[in-house]
Structures are given as C-alpha cells and as structure tokens.
C-alpha positions as CSV (number, residue, x, y, z in Angstrom):
1,M,105.5,87.1,127.3
2,Y,102.1,87.4,125.8
3,S,101.3,83.8,124.9
4,N,98.6,83.5,127.5
5,T,96.9,86.8,126.9
6,K,95.1,87.4,123.6
7,Y,96.2,91.0,123.1
8,L,96.2,92.5,119.6
9,V,97.4,96.0,119.0
10,I,96.0,97.9,116.0
11,L,97.9,101.0,114.9
12,L,96.2,103.0,112.3
13,G,96.1,106.5,110.8
14,P,96.4,108.4,107.5
15,T,99.2,107.9,105.1
16,G,102.3,109.9,106.0
17,V,101.4,110.3,109.7
18,G,104.3,108.1,110.9
19,K,102.7,104.7,111.6
20,S,105.8,102.7,110.5
21,A,108.2,104.5,112.8
22,A,105.8,104.4,115.8
23,A,105.1,100.7,115.3
24,L,108.8,99.9,115.1
25,H,109.4,101.7,118.4
26,L,106.5,100.1,120.2
27,A,107.3,96.6,118.8
28,K,110.8,96.9,120.1
29,R,109.7,98.2,123.4
30,F,107.0,95.5,124.0
31,G,108.4,92.5,122.3
32,G,106.2,92.6,119.2
33,E,106.0,91.7,115.5
34,I,104.4,93.8,112.8
35,I,101.7,92.7,110.4
36,S,101.3,95.1,107.5
37,C,97.8,96.2,106.8
38,D,98.6,97.9,103.5
39,S,96.9,96.9,100.3
40,M,99.9,97.7,98.2
41,Q,102.9,96.7,100.3
42,V,102.0,93.1,99.7
43,Y,103.2,93.3,96.2
44,R,106.8,92.2,95.3
45,G,108.9,94.9,93.6
46,F,106.7,97.8,94.5
47,D,108.9,99.3,97.2
48,I,109.6,103.0,96.9
49,G,106.1,104.1,95.8
50,T,104.5,102.2,98.7
51,D,107.0,103.5,101.2
52,K,107.7,99.9,102.3
53,P,109.7,99.4,105.5
54,T,113.4,99.3,104.8
55,P,115.5,96.2,105.1
56,A,117.0,97.6,108.2
57,M,113.6,98.1,109.8
58,R,112.6,94.5,108.9
59,R,115.8,93.1,110.4
60,S,115.2,94.9,113.7
61,V,111.6,93.7,114.1
62,P,109.9,90.9,112.2
63,H,107.4,92.1,109.6
64,H,104.6,90.0,108.0
65,L,102.5,90.4,104.8
66,L,105.2,92.3,102.9
67,D,106.2,91.0,99.4
68,T,103.7,88.1,99.5
69,A,101.9,88.6,96.2
70,E,102.9,88.8,92.6
71,P,101.9,92.1,90.8
72,S,99.6,90.3,88.4
73,V,97.4,88.9,91.2
74,Q,94.6,90.9,92.8
75,F,95.3,90.5,96.6
76,T,91.8,90.8,98.2
77,A,90.5,91.6,101.7
78,A,89.8,87.9,102.1
79,D,93.4,87.1,101.3
80,F,94.5,89.6,103.9
81,V,92.2,88.2,106.6
82,R,93.4,84.7,106.0
83,E,97.1,85.6,106.0
84,A,96.8,88.1,108.9
85,L,95.1,85.5,111.1
86,A,97.9,83.0,110.3
87,A,100.5,85.6,111.2
88,I,98.7,86.4,114.5
89,R,98.7,82.7,115.4
90,L,102.4,82.4,114.6
91,I,103.4,85.5,116.6
92,R,101.4,84.4,119.6
93,R,103.0,80.9,119.5
94,R,106.3,82.7,119.8
95,G,105.0,84.5,122.9
96,R,105.2,87.8,121.2
97,L,102.8,90.7,120.8
98,P,101.1,91.1,117.3
99,F,100.7,94.6,115.9
100,I,98.4,95.3,112.9
101,V,99.8,98.4,111.3
102,G,98.4,100.3,108.3
103,G,95.9,102.5,106.8
104,S,93.8,100.2,104.6
105,G,90.3,100.8,105.9
106,L,88.8,97.9,103.9
107,Y,91.3,95.4,105.2
108,L,90.9,96.5,108.8
109,K,87.1,96.3,108.5
110,A,87.3,92.8,107.0
111,L,89.6,91.7,109.8
112,L,87.7,93.3,112.7
113,S,84.1,92.8,111.4
114,G,84.5,89.8,109.1
115,L,83.8,89.2,105.4
116,F,80.3,89.8,104.2
117,P,78.2,86.8,103.2
118,G,77.3,88.3,99.8
119,P,76.8,86.7,96.4
120,G,79.5,85.2,94.3
121,R,80.6,86.5,91.0
122,S,78.1,86.9,88.2
123,P,79.9,86.8,84.8
124,K,76.8,88.3,83.1
125,V,76.5,91.2,85.4
126,R,80.2,91.8,85.5
127,E,80.6,91.8,81.7
128,K,77.8,94.4,81.5
129,L,79.6,96.6,84.0
130,E,83.0,96.1,82.3
131,R,81.5,97.1,78.9
132,R,80.0,100.2,80.5
133,A,83.3,101.1,81.9
134,R,85.0,100.7,78.5
135,E,82.3,102.6,76.6
136,Q,81.2,105.3,79.1
137,G,84.3,105.6,81.3
138,L,84.9,104.4,84.9
139,E,83.8,107.8,86.3
140,V,80.2,107.0,85.3
141,L,80.3,103.8,87.3
142,R,82.0,105.6,90.2
143,K,79.2,108.2,90.2
144,E,76.6,105.4,90.3
145,L,78.4,103.8,93.3
146,E,78.4,107.1,95.1
147,E,74.6,107.3,94.6
148,V,73.7,103.8,95.6
149,D,76.3,103.2,98.3
150,P,78.1,106.5,99.5
151,V,79.5,104.7,102.5
152,Y,81.5,102.1,100.5
153,A,82.3,104.7,97.8
154,S,84.1,106.8,100.5
155,L,86.5,103.8,101.1
156,V,87.6,103.1,97.6
157,G,89.8,105.1,95.3
158,Q,88.5,107.2,92.4
159,L,90.1,104.8,89.9
160,D,89.8,101.5,91.8
161,R,88.2,99.7,88.9
162,I,88.1,96.3,90.6
163,R,86.3,97.3,93.8
164,I,84.0,99.8,92.0
165,I,82.8,97.1,89.6
166,R,82.5,94.5,92.4
167,A,80.4,96.8,94.6
168,L,78.0,97.5,91.7
169,E,77.9,93.8,90.8
170,V,76.7,93.0,94.4
171,F,74.2,95.8,94.3
172,H,72.7,94.7,90.9
173,Q,72.5,91.1,92.1
174,T,70.9,91.8,95.5
175,G,69.4,95.3,95.4
176,K,71.4,96.1,98.5
177,P,74.6,98.1,98.8
178,I,77.7,96.2,99.6
179,S,78.1,98.2,102.8
180,E,74.8,96.7,104.2
181,H,76.2,93.2,103.5
182,F,79.2,94.0,105.6
183,L,76.8,94.7,108.5
184,R,75.9,91.0,108.5
185,T,79.4,89.7,108.8
186,K,80.9,87.6,111.7
187,P,84.1,88.9,113.3
188,K,87.2,86.7,113.1
189,L,88.9,88.0,116.3
190,K,86.5,86.6,118.9
191,G,88.2,86.4,122.3
192,F,90.9,89.0,121.5
193,H,91.5,92.1,123.6
194,L,91.8,94.7,120.9
195,I,93.9,97.8,121.6
196,K,93.1,100.3,118.8
197,I,95.5,103.2,118.6
198,G,95.1,106.0,116.1
199,L,97.8,108.5,115.1
200,K,96.8,112.0,113.9
201,L,98.4,115.3,113.1
202,R,97.2,118.8,112.5
203,R,96.2,119.0,108.9
204,E,98.9,121.5,107.9
205,E,101.6,119.3,109.5
206,L,100.3,116.1,107.9
207,Y,100.2,117.7,104.5
208,R,103.7,119.0,105.0
209,R,104.9,115.5,105.8
210,I,103.0,114.0,102.9
211,E,104.7,116.4,100.5
212,E,108.1,115.6,102.0
213,R,107.4,111.9,101.7
214,V,106.5,112.2,98.0
215,D,109.6,114.3,97.3
216,R,111.6,111.6,99.0
217,M,110.0,108.8,96.9
218,F,110.8,110.6,93.7
219,S,114.4,111.4,94.8
220,L,115.0,107.8,95.8
221,G,114.2,106.7,92.3
222,L,110.4,106.0,91.9
223,V,110.6,106.7,88.2
224,D,113.4,104.2,87.8
225,E,111.5,101.7,89.9
226,V,108.5,101.9,87.5
227,R,110.7,101.7,84.5
228,S,112.4,98.6,85.9
229,L,109.0,96.9,86.7
230,L,107.8,97.5,83.2
231,S,111.0,96.1,81.7
232,R,110.5,92.9,83.7
233,G,107.1,92.4,82.1
234,V,104.8,93.8,84.8
235,E,101.7,95.0,83.0
236,E,100.5,98.5,83.3
237,T,97.1,97.1,84.3
238,S,98.5,95.2,87.3
239,P,96.7,96.0,90.6
240,P,99.7,97.7,92.3
241,F,100.1,100.2,89.5
242,R,96.9,101.8,90.9
243,A,98.7,102.8,94.0
244,L,99.4,106.5,94.7
245,G,102.3,107.8,92.6
246,Y,102.6,104.9,90.2
247,K,99.8,105.9,87.9
248,H,101.2,109.4,87.4
249,V,104.7,108.0,86.8
250,L,103.3,105.7,84.2
251,K,101.8,108.7,82.4
252,H,105.1,110.5,82.6
253,L,107.0,107.6,81.1
254,K,104.5,107.5,78.2
255,G,105.1,111.2,77.6
256,E,101.7,112.3,78.6
257,I,102.8,114.6,81.5
258,S,106.0,116.1,82.8
259,I,107.9,114.9,85.8
260,D,106.9,118.0,87.7
261,V,103.2,117.4,86.9
262,A,103.5,113.8,88.0
263,L,105.1,115.0,91.3
264,S,102.4,117.6,91.9
265,L,99.5,115.2,91.1
266,T,100.9,112.6,93.4
267,K,101.1,115.1,96.2
268,R,97.5,116.2,95.5
269,D,96.1,112.7,95.4
270,T,98.0,111.6,98.5
271,R,96.5,114.6,100.5
272,R,93.0,113.7,99.3
273,F,93.6,110.0,100.2
274,A,94.7,111.0,103.7
275,K,91.6,113.1,104.1
276,R,89.4,110.1,103.1
277,Q,91.2,107.9,105.5
278,M,90.6,110.2,108.5
279,T,86.9,110.5,107.6
280,W,86.7,106.7,107.6
281,F,88.7,106.1,110.8
282,K,86.7,108.7,112.7
283,K,83.7,106.4,112.2
284,M,85.4,103.4,113.8
285,E,84.6,102.7,117.5
286,G,87.1,102.3,120.3
287,I,90.1,104.1,118.9
288,H,92.4,105.9,121.3
289,W,93.8,108.9,119.4
290,F,97.3,110.3,120.0
291,E,99.3,113.0,118.3
292,A,102.0,111.4,116.2
293,D,104.6,113.5,117.8
294,E,103.8,112.3,121.4
295,P,105.7,109.0,121.5
296,A,106.0,109.0,125.3
297,L,102.2,109.3,125.8
298,L,101.7,106.5,123.3
299,E,104.1,104.2,125.0
300,N,102.7,104.9,128.5
301,F,99.2,104.2,127.2
302,L,100.1,100.9,125.7
303,E,102.0,99.9,128.8
304,A,99.0,100.6,131.0
305,Q,96.7,98.6,128.6
306,L,98.9,95.6,128.6
307,A,99.3,95.7,132.4
308,G,95.5,95.8,132.8
C-alpha cells in the first residue's frame, strides 16, 4: 500500500500518555508496523518495569526493536539508528507503513538529525572522569555537565552515568559541548515524508495516569521480575537497571528502603521524567500535537496526511 511513498510516522510524547495504545490503533487502521523508540524496551527480560507491549499487542501488529539486546550490553543511539533504518526498509518492502513510537529524545534526535561526527573514546580522559565519579560522586559530574552543556544535560537522566561521562569526555577532548557536535550531523532519513505526531495531556491527568501505571507495574510483579533477573545473573550495574522503577526496587531488595518508599520514589521520578520529555519535545520542529484522548481527530489527521 505504501511501498511507493516514503512516509514515516513518528508518534512521540511523555511516558504514560498512551503512545502504545494509540500506535496500535493507528497501525491497525493504516496497515502499519511499529518500531519501538524506547531505550529500555530493547533489553530482554525487562518487561514490567519498561511497560513493554504485551504479547497480544505484538501479535496483533508487528513490533520491532523489542528484546533485541542482552542486559549486559549498552545499547546506544548508534545501535538504534542502524536497527531502526533496517526495520524501516523491511516494513516498506512489505508495502506497509512504518511507525516510530516512543519517548527517547536522544534516539529520536539521532534518527532524525544523524549521529554527530565527534571524537572517539579517550581511555585517559574517561578513566579520569570515572575516578572522579567514584571519589566525588556522580552528582559532581552531573553538575559540571549542566554548566558546560545545559541542553544535553536536560536530555539525560540524573543517574545516567554512561551518557554523563561520555558527554564530558567529548567536551574535555574538543572544548565544545556534545550538543554542538550534534548540530553538524547529517540526517539519515533523506527523501522521507515525515509525519510527526505528538500526544499530550493536561498535567494533572498525565500525572494521574503515571501514578496508575506505576501502581499497575508493582501489582503485576515488578519486584519479582527484578528478583528473577538478579537470580539469573544479571548484574545490578547493567544498563537497563537504570530505568525508572528498577533502581528503587533494587534498593528495596537490598533492605535500604521499604516497598512503599520504592513505589513513591518511582512515581516521583516518572513525573519528573515526563516533565523533562515535554520540555525537550516542545523544542522539536514540525510536531502536530493532539490530546491523547482525541483518537478520532488523530486518525482523521493521519488519513489526510497520507492522502496528500
């Protein structure tokens, strides 16, 4: 149906807004397949805490970039771009419509704008930064990043050790913030007609849904999921354990905090994360915003775009 037209639908928005359900509905309606743009749903075994699409959802519409990485491996923006482009080509060969769905601002930026032509790794600089993180605490490096590159700092989590250190490594090597390097990138989607759709909700409603979602994750067995992952040999330092929810469950299992505190902190962190996501997405150009509870308007808009 879409093999001769290079359409690419991008559905974005903050966590908890309802992207997965909306994408499933639209993909069914328009003959599409979904490519996950979530930095944590790529990891095998991390299902409940990442709110991964259910097996039933994945049977009804093909999904890509789920369960593609082992927990011990750092799945990077470059990995995402490579695999997303391969999935787009596959979907188009089938004559179907590709949907990029998720809330990872860094992954979206890498796909839409390209990967920056920055320097490679410097073992000497990296070891110095790693030593500072061990001796002074990661929050000291985080504060430095906020001072030298507030734009990029707004995109990474407070405890995202890998990206914080990498950004400072680039800055110390080049004297320029990593966000400036991104400005010199070359886009990978040349020739595509991009349809960017953003989902939003009133803050009170979004926060209510976030809290319900976190309650659901814990009731579905998030603690047991973490316990099972640890018993299978997944290290606490594995990248997906940085995801919202998992870090507080780890503290609970080590006896550092109660289950109620873990639940409360997960809700707080998720609300803060959603706020950062919206701040980032509002800076992106060409997004058509819709209320998440207006599916008819969303469907009519996409139908008109594809008809044009």
